[in-house]
C-alpha positions as CSV (number, residue, x, y, z in Angstrom):
1,Q,19.9,-4.8,0.5
2,V,16.1,-4.8,0.7
3,Q,14.3,-1.7,-0.3
4,L,10.6,-0.8,-0.6
5,V,10.1,2.6,-2.1
6,E,6.7,4.2,-2.2
7,S,5.6,7.0,-4.5
8,G,2.5,8.7,-5.6
9,G,1.3,10.4,-2.5
10,G,0.3,14.0,-2.4
11,L,-2.5,16.5,-1.8
12,V,-5.9,15.8,-3.4
13,Q,-9.4,17.2,-3.0
14,P,-12.2,15.1,-1.5
15,G,-13.6,12.9,-4.2
16,G,-10.3,12.8,-6.1
17,S,-8.0,9.9,-6.9
18,L,-4.4,8.9,-6.4
19,T,-2.4,5.9,-7.3
20,L,0.4,4.8,-5.0
21,S,3.2,2.6,-6.1
22,C,5.7,0.5,-4.1
23,A,8.8,-0.7,-5.9
24,A,10.7,-3.5,-4.3
25,S,14.3,-4.5,-4.7
26,G,16.5,-7.0,-3.0
27,I,13.8,-9.6,-2.6
28,V,12.2,-12.4,-4.7
29,F,9.1,-10.2,-5.1
30,R,6.8,-13.0,-6.4
31,I,6.9,-15.0,-3.2
32,Y,5.9,-12.1,-1.0
33,D,2.5,-11.2,0.2
34,M,2.2,-7.4,-0.2
35,G,0.2,-5.0,1.8
36,W,-0.6,-1.3,2.1
37,Y,-1.0,0.1,5.6
38,R,-1.8,3.6,6.8
39,Q,-1.2,5.6,10.0
40,A,-3.0,8.9,10.7
41,P,-1.7,11.3,13.4
42,G,-2.6,10.0,16.9
43,K,-3.9,6.7,15.5
44,Q,-2.6,3.2,15.2
45,R,-1.3,1.8,11.9
46,E,-4.0,-0.1,10.1
47,L,-4.2,-2.5,7.2
48,V,-5.8,-0.9,4.1
49,A,-5.4,-3.7,1.5
50,G,-3.3,-6.8,0.9
51,I,-2.5,-9.0,-2.1
52,A,-1.1,-12.4,-1.7
53,S,1.7,-13.9,-3.7
54,G,-1.0,-15.8,-5.6
55,G,-2.9,-12.7,-6.4
56,R,-5.8,-12.9,-4.0
57,A,-6.7,-9.4,-2.6
58,N,-8.4,-8.4,0.6
59,Y,-9.6,-5.0,1.8
60,A,-10.4,-3.2,4.9
61,D,-14.1,-2.4,5.1
62,F,-13.5,1.3,5.0
63,V,-12.0,1.2,1.5
64,K,-14.1,-1.5,-0.1
65,G,-15.4,-0.3,-3.4
66,R,-13.1,2.7,-3.5
67,F,-9.5,1.3,-3.4
68,T,-7.9,-1.4,-5.6
69,I,-4.7,-3.2,-4.9
70,S,-2.7,-4.8,-7.7
71,R,0.7,-6.2,-8.3
72,D,3.1,-6.6,-11.3
73,N,5.6,-9.2,-10.5
74,A,7.7,-8.5,-13.6
75,K,8.1,-4.9,-12.3
76,R,8.4,-5.9,-8.7
77,T,5.8,-3.3,-7.9
78,V,2.5,-3.2,-6.0
79,Y,-0.1,-0.5,-6.6
80,L,-2.9,1.0,-4.7
81,Q,-5.5,2.8,-6.8
82,M,-7.5,5.1,-4.5
83,N,-10.7,6.6,-5.8
84,N,-13.4,8.8,-4.1
85,L,-10.9,9.9,-1.5
86,K,-12.2,11.3,1.8
87,P,-10.6,13.6,4.4
88,E,-10.5,10.6,6.8
89,D,-8.2,8.8,4.3
90,T,-5.4,11.3,5.2
91,A,-2.5,9.4,6.5
92,V,1.0,8.1,5.8
93,Y,0.7,5.1,3.6
94,S,3.3,2.4,3.8
95,C,3.8,-0.8,2.0
96,N,4.8,-4.1,3.5
97,A,6.3,-7.2,2.1
98,D,5.8,-10.4,4.0
99,A,7.2,-13.9,3.4
100,M,7.6,-15.1,6.9
101,Y,5.8,-18.3,5.8
102,A,8.9,-19.0,3.7
103,R,11.3,-17.6,6.4
104,A,12.2,-14.8,4.0
105,G,11.4,-11.9,6.3
106,N,9.1,-9.0,6.6
107,Y,10.0,-5.5,5.3
108,W,8.5,-2.0,5.3
109,G,8.8,1.0,3.1
110,Q,9.4,4.5,4.4
111,G,5.9,5.7,3.7
112,T,4.3,8.4,1.5
113,Q,1.9,11.1,2.7
114,V,-1.6,11.3,1.4
115,T,-3.6,14.4,2.3
116,V,-7.2,14.8,1.3
117,S,-8.4,18.3,1.8
118,S,-10.2,21.1,0.0
């Protein structure tokens, strides 16, 4: 059974930092492209950052210079380090594992709430 379990969300003041983790099980983690997405109330889900199986990272413009995505294949975990958080970063953050290129499926975690407020 495939599971993606996010953790690390919470309430933080503007300018603060959080690190999200997504632990995977039931998949050959190293072949999956991993991504962090977010969805704010009343808005569509959007890509925040992605990291390919080979390690190349990409970021949405609105987080460049503030967020860093990384992965540890030995721990089957992807991380999102979020610095200088803004109120507009408030959303449910979900991780995604994609290996459709290898016909190995696409999976989502349940999400973790990040609230940036004073």
